[in-house]
N, C-alpha and C positions, 0 to 999 in steps of 0.2 A: 315528827312527820314533816317532811319538806313541803313548802307551799308553792314553790316556783320550779320551773324546768331546770334552771341553773342550780338550784339547791338540790334537786334530785340527782343531777349529774355530779355534784360535789360529794354526795353521799356515796355514790358508786365509785368515784375516783378515790375517795378516802379509804374505802374498804379494800380496794385493789392495792393501794400503797401500803396499808397496814399489813396485809398478807405478805407482801414482798419484804417489808422490813422485818417481820416476824421470822421469815425463813432465813434471812441473813443472820439475825441475832441467834437463832437456833444453831446455825452452822458454826458461828463463833464459839458458842458454848461447847459444842461437840469437839471442835479442834482443840480448845483449851483443856478440856478434860483428858483427851488422848495424850496431849503433851505432858500434863501433870502425872498421869499414870506412868509414862515412860521415865520421867524424872524420879518418881518414887521407886521404880524398879531399878534405877541406876544404869539404864541403857543410854549412855551419853551420846553416842553417835546417832542413834535413832531419834533422840530428843532434839539434837541439833537440826535435823531435817524437819521435824515436827514444829520446831520453833520458827523456822523460815516460813512454813505454811501458815501458822497462826498469826505471825507478824504481818505477813502479806494480806491476810484476810482482814485484819483490823485496819490496816491502811486503806484498803479498798472500801471498807464500810465507812470509814471516816470521810473518804473522798466524796462519797455520794450522800453523806449526811445521816446515815443510819445511827452512828454513834458520833459523839463530839471528838474532834481531833485530840483534845487534851486527854480524854479518857483512853483513846487508842494509844497515845504516847505513854501514858502511865501504865497501862496493861503490858505493853511491850517491854518497858523498863523493868517491871517487877518480874515478868517471866524470864527475862534475860538474867536477872540477878539470881533467880532460882537455878538456872543452868550453870552459872558461874560457881555457885556454892557447891553444886554436884561435882563439877570438875575438880574443885579444890580439895574435896574430901576423898580419900582413897576408898575404893569399893571394898566391901568385906571379902576377905580371902576365902576361897572355896576349900573345903576340907575333903 
């Protein structure tokens, strides 16, 4: 329980910031899942577009401090590696 006016304000401010950060993190997870589904399905062209979206979202989240820049960089790198592996392996032939 806050004892001063400034402490009350900090509680409200922290709740507002936490909600904002949670929405950004949720969006990151959603974009990443969509990207991974496309990769698993072998849809390379659509996955490229999805990669651009998720990479941009990670960079923006890192810029405002929702995630650390090292984590954003690591995620981008690993997602790009997944895309590169998909490009290298030929898609199964349709019968």
